[in-house]
N, C-alpha and C positions, 0 to 999 in steps of 0.2 A: 504492500499500500503506500502511497504517496500523499503527505501532507503539505501543502501550500503555503501554511502560514505557520505563526509561533505557537497554535494550540490555543487552549483554556488551563490556566493556572487550578490544580484542584482546591476544592473546599469543601470540609467537612458535612455542609449541608447538602452537598450533591449525592451524597450518600453512595449507592453502587449504580446510580444512573450512568447512561453512555457518555462519552464525550459529544458534546455538540458540535465539534469541529474536525477532530482527527482522532479516529482510535479503532481498536479493533477486537473484535470478540472472536475467541475461538469455538469451533463447532464440534470439538470433540477432544477427549483428554489425550494426554500427551503419552498415557501408558503403554502404546504400540510404538513411540519414536525410540531410535537411537539413545539408550542411556536413561529412556523414561522422560526426556524432556524435548522440546521444541526447540530450534536453535535458529539464530537470525542474527541480523547485521543492521544496526543503527545508522544510518547515515545525514549529517548535519552538513549543508554547505551554506557557507556565507558569502556574499558580495558585497565587496564594499566601495564605494566612488569616492574618492579623496581630492582635495584640492588646496593649494598651497595659497594662503589670501595674501593679495599683493604681490606673488610671485609669477602667477600664470601658469604654474605648474598644475597638472590634473592627471589622474591615472584610477585603474579599480585593480584590486585586489581581491581573488576568490580564493578562499579557503574551505577545503573540504576534510571531515573528520568523520571516521568510522570505529565502531565499537562493536564487537560480538557480542551477544548474549546466550544466555540458554533460561528456559523458564518450563516451568513443571506446572501443567493443567490438570488438580486432581480430582475437579468435580464439575459437573455441568447440571443446570436447571433448566428443563423445559416449562415454559408457561404457556398456558392457553392453547395447547395443541390437543 
């Protein structure tokens, strides 16, 4: 999945509600996955435009950061089916 914005900070008042703008819901436990966990990679891309005031110099910097992760999903609940 790809999120195009910064996301919404978590607040305890939201409880277990889905993210309003960027989230993922697993549809099966990870029990049958290697090591009993799902694996993934989180990637963050930052594009920065810069300018020197009075110097007339400008440019752009793009920084990409990646982090591998694993997550165990042990329980699923189905409602309304």
